[in-house]
N, C-alpha and C positions, 0 to 999 in steps of 0.2 A: 692599555687597551680598553679604550672607550667603546661601547657599543658590541663588544666582542665577548661571546660566552665561552671561548676556547682559553684553557689555561696557558700560564707565560712559557711553559714548556712543551708545546705541541709543534712537534717538526714532522718534516717529511723527508724521505730519501726517495730520489726517482733514479731508477737503474734504467739505463738506455743502452740499447745494442750498437756496437760501432759498425762503419763501413757500411751503411745501409744506401739504397737509392735515394734520390732526392725527394721523392713523395713522403718516405717515411722519415727523413731529416727534417722537412718542413713541420711535420707532424710533432715530432720531438721539440722543435722549437716553439712551436704553439702551446705543447704542455709546460714547458720550462716557462713562458711568458705568463700564463695561468697561475703557475706556483708562485711566481715572483709577486704577483697580484695578491695573492693570499698572504705572503709575507708583508707586501707594503698596508695591507690593512689589518694587521695584526691577528688575522685568524689562525696563520703559521707563525711560529717564532723563528723556526730555520728551515732553510731548504738546502739540501746538499743533493748533487748530481755525481752517481757514479757511472762509469763508462766499463761494460762488459762487453766480451767477445761474444761471436754467436753462440758459441758452446762451450761448456767445461766438462772435464773427464767427469766420470759419475761416480767415483769413489776417491777416498784421500788417497790412496795407494797410487793412484794414476793423476792425481794432481800435484805436479811437481813445482808448482810456483805458489807463493804467499796469495795472490790475486785469485788462484783457483782454489784454495784452502777457505779463504774468505767467503768466496762464492759459493762455495758447498754449504759452508757454516750458516750463511744468510738463508739459502734454500731450505736447509734442515729446520730452522725456526719460522720460516715461512709456513712450511708444511705442518708445522705442530699447531700453528695458529689456525690454520684452516682446518685441520682434525678437531681442534677445540670447539670452532664455531660450525661444525657440520657443513663445510664448503668443501670446494675442490679448486685446485690450481690449474686444473685441466680446462681448455687445451692450452693456457700459457707456457707450462713446461711439459717438455716432450724428451723421452729417452729414442736416442737412435745409434744404430750401428754405423761406425766410420771405420774407412780405410785410411791407415796411415801411408802417406806418401813417402815418408823417410824410412820406416822400420818394415813396410809392407803389411803389417800386423794390423787385425781388425780389433777395435775398441769400442764400448759403449760411451756415448757422450750425451749430456744433459743439455738439450737446446733451450736457451733462455729467450723469453717474449722479447718481442722489439720495445717495449717498454714495461716497467712493473713499477708500482708506488706503495712505498710502506709508508705508514703513518705512525708517530710514537707519541706517547704522552709520558714523559719523564723516561723511565726504562721500560715502560709497557707499550709491547706492540699492540696498536688498536686495530689496524685495517690492513691488509694486503690486496692490491687490486693489480690486473685482474683476477676475479675468482667467480666461481659459479655456485648460487645458493638456490635452492628450492628450484633447480631447473633453469635459471635465469642468471646469464653471465652480466656481470658489471665491469664495464671497460674503464680505464683510466680516464677519458674523457667524461664519462657517467658520474665518478666519483669525484671529479672536480667539480662539476655542477652542483653535486650535493653539498660540498664544501665551500662553495662560494654561496648556497643558500644557507650555511650554517646548520644544516641539517645534523642532528645527533645520531652517532653510530651505535647501533644495537648488538654490536658484536661484543662478546667478551675479550677483555685484554689478556694477553699473554705477558707474563710477568718476567722480570729481569731479561728481556729480550732486547736491551739496549743496543743500538747502532753502533758497533765499534769499526773502526778502521781496519784494512788489511793487517794481518799480524806482522810483528817482527819476527826475527828468528827466534828471540828468546820466548816470544808467546805461542810458538808453534806447538808445543806438547797439550796446553788447554784446548786448542782447536781439534787434536786428534780424539774427541770425544767420540766420534763416529768410528766405529770398529772398521779397521783398514779391508778386512777380508768380507764385509756385509756386502749385501746385495746393492747394486746402483740404487741412488735416489729415486722413486718413482713418484710421479704427481699423484696425490690424494684425491 
């Protein structure tokens, strides 16, 4: 890693929402290209892309898939990082009421942002974007510009927040750390 000040294990996860209109798809492609460039220049050692639906159930009891539990777990970790750093993940995440076309019942869902970038150094979560700090929102594009300029993050890392893949059936009890009867995850 000549010329780079980043550690060998500095990686990023990009979460992108699926089934978006062309304008958003092109923007996501541009972000992926910039992340690939950061990887090519050794600023990031690894980049992964996770495709997420528009919304996920807001509690583990309502999340009936491994991907839903994985997404809820990640959001919980992202919110913990934001709280530690005096940031907010609003307006990136929103909770809204949804009418089920199948059951006719209403439930609360957590709407994912169009794109979200999570940066890790080893098992520490270093930054989540978009976020709002001191009244100013930093977008994914803003953060990429900072990474390209190799600006150091001023945020406190969240330890043991390693990026795990969606759980397997045998891993599910470990993910149930969120109380099933708790209120929905709300943006911090």
